[in-house]
C-alpha positions as CSV (number, residue, x, y, z in Angstrom):
1,X,0.0,0.0,0.0
2,X,1.2,3.5,-0.9
3,X,1.3,5.9,2.1
4,X,0.0,9.4,2.1
5,X,3.6,10.7,2.4
6,X,4.6,8.7,-0.7
7,X,1.5,10.1,-2.6
8,X,2.5,13.6,-1.6
9,X,6.1,13.1,-2.9
10,X,4.9,11.5,-6.1
11,X,2.6,14.5,-6.8
12,X,5.5,16.9,-6.0
13,X,7.8,14.9,-8.4
14,X,5.1,15.1,-11.1
15,X,4.8,18.9,-10.6
16,X,8.5,19.9,-10.1
17,X,10.5,17.2,-11.9
18,X,13.5,17.2,-9.6
19,X,14.1,15.4,-6.3
20,X,15.4,18.6,-4.7
21,X,12.4,20.7,-5.6
22,X,9.9,17.9,-4.8
23,X,11.6,17.3,-1.4
24,X,11.3,20.9,-0.5
25,X,7.6,21.0,-1.6
26,X,6.9,17.9,0.5
27,X,8.8,19.1,3.6
28,X,11.6,16.5,3.3
29,X,15.3,16.5,2.9
30,X,16.7,15.5,-0.5
31,X,18.3,12.3,0.8
32,X,15.0,11.2,2.5
33,X,13.0,11.9,-0.7
34,X,15.5,9.9,-2.8
35,X,15.3,7.0,-0.4
36,X,11.5,7.1,-0.3
37,X,11.3,7.0,-4.1
38,X,13.7,4.0,-4.3
39,X,11.7,2.2,-1.6
40,X,8.4,2.8,-3.6
41,X,9.9,1.4,-6.8
42,X,11.2,-1.7,-5.0
43,X,7.7,-2.4,-3.4
44,X,5.8,-1.6,-6.6
45,X,8.1,-3.8,-8.7
46,X,8.7,-1.2,-11.5
47,X,10.6,2.0,-12.2
48,X,8.7,5.2,-11.7
49,X,11.3,7.6,-13.1
50,X,14.2,7.5,-15.6
51,X,17.1,10.0,-15.5
52,X,17.5,12.2,-18.5
53,X,20.0,15.1,-18.6
54,X,20.1,15.3,-14.7
55,X,16.3,15.4,-14.5
56,X,14.0,12.6,-13.5
57,X,11.2,11.8,-16.0
58,X,8.2,9.6,-15.4
59,X,8.3,6.2,-17.1
60,X,5.3,4.9,-18.9
61,X,4.4,2.9,-15.8
62,X,4.8,6.0,-13.6
63,X,2.6,8.1,-15.9
64,X,-0.1,5.4,-15.7
65,X,0.0,5.7,-11.9
66,X,-0.2,9.5,-11.7
67,X,-4.0,10.1,-12.3
68,X,-5.0,7.6,-9.6
69,X,-2.4,8.9,-7.2
70,X,-3.6,12.5,-7.7
71,X,-7.2,11.4,-7.2
72,X,-6.3,9.4,-4.0
73,X,-4.5,12.4,-2.5
74,X,-7.3,14.7,-3.4
75,X,-9.8,12.4,-1.6
76,X,-7.6,12.3,1.5
77,X,-7.4,16.1,1.5
78,X,-11.2,16.3,1.1
79,X,-11.6,14.0,4.2
80,X,-9.3,16.3,6.1
81,X,-11.4,19.4,5.2
82,X,-14.6,17.6,6.2
83,X,-13.0,16.6,9.5
84,X,-12.0,20.2,10.2
85,X,-15.6,21.3,9.5
86,X,-16.9,18.7,11.9
87,X,-14.4,19.8,14.6
88,X,-15.7,23.4,14.2
89,X,-19.1,22.1,15.4
90,X,-21.1,22.1,12.1
91,X,-20.9,20.8,8.5
92,X,-19.7,24.1,7.0
93,X,-19.4,22.8,3.5
94,X,-22.1,22.2,0.8
95,X,-21.4,20.1,-2.3
96,X,-23.7,20.7,-5.3
97,X,-23.9,18.8,-8.5
98,X,-25.4,20.4,-11.6
99,X,-25.6,19.8,-15.4
100,X,-23.7,22.5,-17.1
101,X,-26.6,24.7,-18.3
102,X,-28.2,24.7,-14.8
103,X,-24.8,25.6,-13.2
104,X,-24.6,28.7,-15.5
105,X,-28.2,29.8,-15.5
106,X,-30.3,28.7,-12.5
107,X,-27.7,28.0,-9.8
108,X,-25.9,31.4,-9.4
109,X,-28.9,33.4,-8.1
110,X,-30.1,30.6,-5.8
111,X,-26.6,30.2,-4.5
112,X,-26.3,33.9,-3.7
113,X,-29.5,33.6,-1.6
114,X,-28.2,30.6,0.2
115,X,-24.9,32.4,1.0
116,X,-26.8,35.4,2.4
117,X,-28.5,33.1,4.8
118,X,-25.5,30.9,5.5
119,X,-22.4,33.0,4.9
120,X,-20.0,30.6,6.7
121,X,-20.8,27.7,4.4
122,X,-18.1,26.8,1.8
123,X,-19.6,25.5,-1.5
124,X,-18.2,23.0,-4.0
125,X,-19.9,22.8,-7.4
126,X,-19.4,19.6,-9.4
127,X,-20.5,19.3,-13.0
128,X,-21.6,16.2,-14.8
129,X,-24.3,14.5,-16.8
130,X,-27.7,13.6,-15.2
131,X,-26.5,10.0,-14.6
132,X,-23.2,11.4,-13.1
133,X,-25.2,13.6,-10.7
134,X,-27.5,10.7,-9.6
135,X,-24.4,8.6,-8.8
136,X,-22.8,11.5,-6.9
137,X,-26.0,11.6,-4.7
138,X,-26.0,7.9,-4.2
139,X,-22.3,8.0,-3.1
140,X,-22.9,11.1,-0.9
141,X,-20.4,13.1,-3.0
142,X,-23.0,15.9,-3.2
143,X,-25.7,17.2,-0.9
144,X,-27.9,18.4,-3.7
145,X,-28.0,18.0,-7.4
146,X,-29.7,19.7,-10.4
147,X,-30.4,17.7,-13.5
148,X,-32.5,17.4,-16.6
149,X,-34.3,14.0,-16.7
150,X,-36.6,11.8,-14.7
151,X,-34.8,10.8,-11.4
152,X,-38.1,9.7,-9.7
153,X,-37.6,6.3,-11.5
154,X,-34.3,5.8,-9.5
155,X,-35.2,4.7,-6.0
156,X,-31.7,5.2,-4.7
157,X,-32.1,8.9,-4.5
158,X,-34.7,11.4,-3.2
159,X,-36.0,13.8,-5.9
160,X,-38.2,16.8,-6.5
161,X,-39.3,18.2,-9.8
162,X,-38.5,21.8,-10.5
163,X,-40.8,22.1,-13.5
164,X,-41.3,21.1,-17.2
165,X,-39.0,22.5,-19.9
166,X,-39.8,24.0,-23.3
167,X,-37.9,23.9,-26.5
168,X,-36.7,27.3,-27.9
169,X,-35.0,28.5,-31.0
170,X,-31.9,30.6,-30.4
171,X,-30.5,33.0,-33.0
172,X,-28.6,36.2,-33.5
173,X,-30.5,39.5,-33.1
174,X,-29.5,40.4,-36.7
175,X,-31.0,37.2,-38.1
176,X,-34.0,37.9,-40.3
177,X,-36.2,35.7,-38.1
178,X,-35.3,37.7,-35.0
179,X,-37.9,40.2,-36.1
180,X,-40.7,37.6,-35.7
181,X,-42.5,37.4,-32.3
182,X,-43.2,33.7,-32.9
183,X,-41.3,31.0,-34.8
184,X,-42.5,27.6,-35.9
185,X,-40.7,24.4,-35.4
186,X,-41.3,23.5,-39.1
187,X,-39.3,26.5,-40.3
188,X,-36.4,25.8,-38.0
189,X,-36.3,22.1,-39.0
190,X,-36.4,23.0,-42.7
191,X,-33.4,25.3,-42.3
192,X,-31.2,22.6,-40.7
193,X,-30.8,23.6,-37.0
194,X,-28.0,23.3,-34.4
195,X,-29.2,20.7,-32.0
196,X,-28.3,19.0,-28.7
197,X,-27.1,15.4,-29.1
198,X,-29.8,12.8,-28.7
199,X,-27.8,11.2,-25.9
200,X,-29.1,14.3,-23.9
201,X,-32.7,14.5,-22.6
202,X,-33.4,17.8,-24.4
203,X,-31.8,16.4,-27.6
204,X,-34.0,13.4,-27.5
205,X,-37.1,15.6,-26.9
206,X,-36.1,17.6,-30.0
207,X,-35.8,14.5,-32.1
208,X,-39.1,13.1,-30.8
209,X,-40.9,16.5,-31.5
210,X,-39.7,16.5,-35.1
211,X,-40.6,12.9,-35.6
212,X,-44.1,13.3,-34.1
213,X,-44.8,16.1,-36.7
214,X,-43.2,14.2,-39.6
215,X,-40.5,16.9,-39.9
216,X,-37.0,16.1,-41.2
217,X,-34.2,15.6,-38.7
218,X,-31.3,17.1,-40.6
219,X,-29.2,19.1,-38.1
220,X,-26.2,20.9,-39.4
221,X,-24.3,20.6,-36.1
222,X,-24.9,18.4,-32.9
223,X,-23.4,19.5,-29.6
224,X,-23.3,18.2,-26.1
225,X,-24.1,21.4,-24.2
226,X,-26.7,24.2,-24.6
227,X,-24.1,26.9,-24.0
228,X,-22.1,25.5,-27.0
229,X,-25.2,25.5,-29.2
230,X,-25.8,29.2,-28.2
231,X,-22.1,30.1,-29.0
232,X,-22.4,28.5,-32.4
233,X,-25.7,30.4,-33.1
234,X,-23.9,33.6,-31.9
235,X,-21.3,33.0,-34.6
236,X,-24.0,32.9,-37.3
237,X,-23.7,29.2,-37.9
238,X,-27.4,28.6,-37.7
239,X,-30.4,28.6,-35.5
240,X,-30.0,26.4,-32.3
241,X,-32.7,24.4,-30.6
242,X,-32.2,24.4,-26.8
243,X,-34.3,23.9,-23.7
244,X,-35.7,26.7,-21.4
245,X,-32.5,27.1,-19.4
246,X,-30.5,27.4,-22.6
247,X,-32.9,30.1,-23.8
248,X,-32.4,32.0,-20.6
249,X,-28.6,31.7,-21.0
250,X,-28.9,32.8,-24.6
251,X,-30.7,36.0,-23.7
252,X,-28.0,36.9,-21.1
253,X,-25.5,36.5,-24.0
254,X,-27.4,39.0,-26.1
255,X,-29.1,36.5,-28.4
256,X,-32.7,36.2,-29.3
257,X,-34.8,33.2,-28.1
258,X,-38.2,32.2,-29.5
259,X,-40.5,29.6,-27.9
260,X,-41.1,26.6,-30.1
261,X,-43.2,24.2,-27.9
262,X,-43.6,22.8,-24.4
263,X,-42.6,19.3,-23.6
264,X,-43.5,17.0,-20.8
265,X,-40.2,15.3,-20.8
266,X,-37.5,16.1,-19.9
267,X,-38.1,18.1,-16.8
268,X,-35.7,19.9,-14.5
269,X,-35.4,18.1,-11.2
270,X,-33.5,18.1,-7.9
271,X,-31.9,15.0,-6.3
272,X,-30.2,14.3,-3.0
273,X,-29.1,11.3,-0.9
274,X,-32.1,9.4,0.2
275,X,-30.6,8.1,3.5
276,X,-29.3,11.4,4.8
277,X,-31.1,14.4,6.3
278,X,-30.7,17.6,4.3
279,X,-28.7,20.3,6.0
280,X,-30.1,23.8,6.6
281,X,-27.9,25.2,3.9
282,X,-29.0,22.6,1.4
283,X,-32.7,23.3,2.3
284,X,-32.1,27.0,1.7
285,X,-30.5,26.3,-1.7
286,X,-33.4,24.0,-2.6
287,X,-35.9,26.7,-1.8
288,X,-33.9,29.2,-3.8
289,X,-33.8,26.8,-6.8
290,X,-37.5,26.3,-6.7
291,X,-38.0,30.1,-6.7
292,X,-35.6,30.5,-9.6
293,X,-37.3,27.8,-11.6
294,X,-40.7,29.4,-11.2
295,X,-39.2,32.6,-12.6
296,X,-37.1,31.3,-15.4
297,X,-38.5,28.1,-16.9
298,X,-41.3,29.9,-18.7
299,X,-39.1,32.8,-19.6
């Protein structure tokens, strides 16, 4: 087993490249660091570094080990921070998971309200797909998550809907269609839109809406994030189809957004660990997200 001291030295070697600098960064003497590296290599059964022009360079085996070593050390440091919070008499840290478009459009205002009520709480925001966020809640890596999908079918987490989403067309304000107050899905489909990939709930809803109306599915570009679709529309590459949060984000970026249709699925939802009571800070954030959703989902 690799010790924490060894992981710390391994990270320092990766960052600094010399035993002298790595030893100083790790609070060791150079002879002690050299001896520890040799001992690690003997126990692991392979060389971690090779010497080239008076510098040590990671071997292919050493490079393969680095990502897991960095993750392991980050996990240990997270445990230390949590233990410090507990020693102070309260859980002063809130971990939030969010799909990218919710993190950039819905979360900031709700988080600002939570911070006013709980100024001492430190916040960590983790991004991921809907499935990633559910797994984070199951593993207690987050206290609260925001996703697009139907988490109520997963009995491993508690969930609460924030509201249904609509599909919107996003376009530059100098686009000829920007003068129209309404825009039809038929027109956008015929022009060849920028769409979200069908692996995403909003992308699937777009494909299903087109199929249900017998419209062609001929996107000119598929992307994995609403913000990316908006950026492409801003460059004049076409009209993007995004969900309600993407439309809100687009307007903040100076783009025009026109409602196309409402959809039952996907919906915006919250998830949290089923087997753990929600902290006061998490409850405050949940209330703020509910309020923000009421304001923005029909925007």
